[in-house]
N, C-alpha and C positions, 0 to 999 in steps of 0.2 A: 503493502499501497505505501506508494509512493506521497510525500508531502507536497499541498499544494502553494505552499508560505517555504520559498525554497529561494536560494541563489546558486547557481548551477549546481544542482541536484544538492545542494547541502542545506536541510531544513535549519529556517531562523530560530526558531523557537529554543530548541534545544541550547542554540549557541549564547540565547540571552540568557536563560534558567540561571544558569551560575551567580551571575551579579546578585540578584536581590536574594538569593538563599545565603552567598557569602556576608553579605552585608548586615541581614537579619542577625546570622552565630556572630559577626563580630559586635553588634547592637547587645546581644545578650552577656558576651565576656566581657564588654565595657561596664553592664551593670553590675556582674560579680565583683571586677575589679573594683568599682566602685563602692562596694561593699567594704575593701578593706584597706581604701588607699587613704593616703596625705590627702589627697587632691583630688574629692569623689565628686565636686560640680565638674570637673572639669570631662571625669570620664563618663558623667550622666549625660552630659552635651553631645559629648560623643557616640553616646549611646542612640541618642534623641536625632541626629542629624545621619548618623548610619539608617536608623532604620527607615526617618523619612525618604534617604537616597530608595532603598529595598524598595519603598512603596512605588516610588516611579518606575523603578528597573521591572516592577514585579508588573505592572501594567502595560508596560514597553513588551514585555514578554509576551503579556495575555493577549496581544494582538494577532501575532500571529499562530499561536494557540487555539485561537478561535478560528483562523481560517483553517487550520488543517480538521477542526472539530467539525467545520461543517463538509468538509469533502471527503467522512468519512460515512462508508457504505455497510461496512459488516455490524451489525444490531449489537453481539458482543463486546465489540473493541467500541463500539460509541458509549454503551451503556459505562461501560471503564472510562472513556474519556470524559463524562457527563460528572460522575464522582470526582475525577481528577480536576475538573474545572471546579467544580463547587465546592471541594476542598479551600484550592486556590482562592476564590473569592472569600471566602470565611477567612482565608490567612489574615488579606489585605484589609477585608472591613477590621480585624482583630488589634491589627498595628496601626490603621489612621483613629480608630478609639483610645488607642496608647498611648497615638502621640498626643491627642489632645484629652488627656489625662495628665501628659507630662508638660502642658505647656505653662503650669504656672505653679508645679510643687515638684520638689526632688523624689526622685525614685531612690530606695531605699530596697533591702533583701527581701523586705515581710511586705512591701506594697502588690499591690495591685496591677500594677504595669508591668511588675516584676514576673509577679503569676499570671498575667496575661502571654506576654512574652514567650514562657515558656509553654504554656497551653498552644499557642499560636506556632512553636518549631516540632512540636510533636505532631500536631498535625499536619505541616508542611514535610515530618519525613514520612507519614504517609501519603501524604500525594505525590512525594517521588516516589516513591517504591510502583504505585501505580503506574505512575507515566514510565518508567523501566520497565512494569509488566507490559503495557503498551508498544512501546519499543523491542524488547529484545525476545519476549516472547510472542505478541500479537506482528508483530513487523511493521507498526506502522512510522511512517515516514523511512521505512526502508528501502530503498531499490531492489528491486527484481533479486530479493531471496525469499527462498522457501524459509517460512516459520515451524516453528517445533508444531504449532496446531495444522497446518497444512501436512506436514508428514503424516500425522497421526489420521487427519481424514481422509489421504491419501490409502494409508495403510489399510483402514476402515473397510475403504471402498474395493480395494481390490480380493 
């Protein structure tokens, strides 16, 4: 299942998803460092700005991902892709809400913002697993390759 959003057969969505993932993980690390640092304001600010950049990167990655989603014809792959997309949208909403919480108050290890970041990262991990399953098992975005499922279907048909 070749992807629609690509540059010379290279899918755009996987090229972009690494940025928000890295920014959100780093934001969480900054929150952890802020709880033990002599300069917690610096680390809280760093967490805030990397979180905001992650939201922007996530929305940019969503555009080619949605274009790919619209091109899916296989029902089971589309169902998985829907779960992947919904989880990612929930993650973005959690981070936008988290940014709002952080606008006027610092974050510490017991605050709601810290907990929301942890929950969002868990959901992001689940979504990433689904995305990996779509590519490596279902063959979404892979050019001319027989997937494991197609191999099993071919064996059953024989």
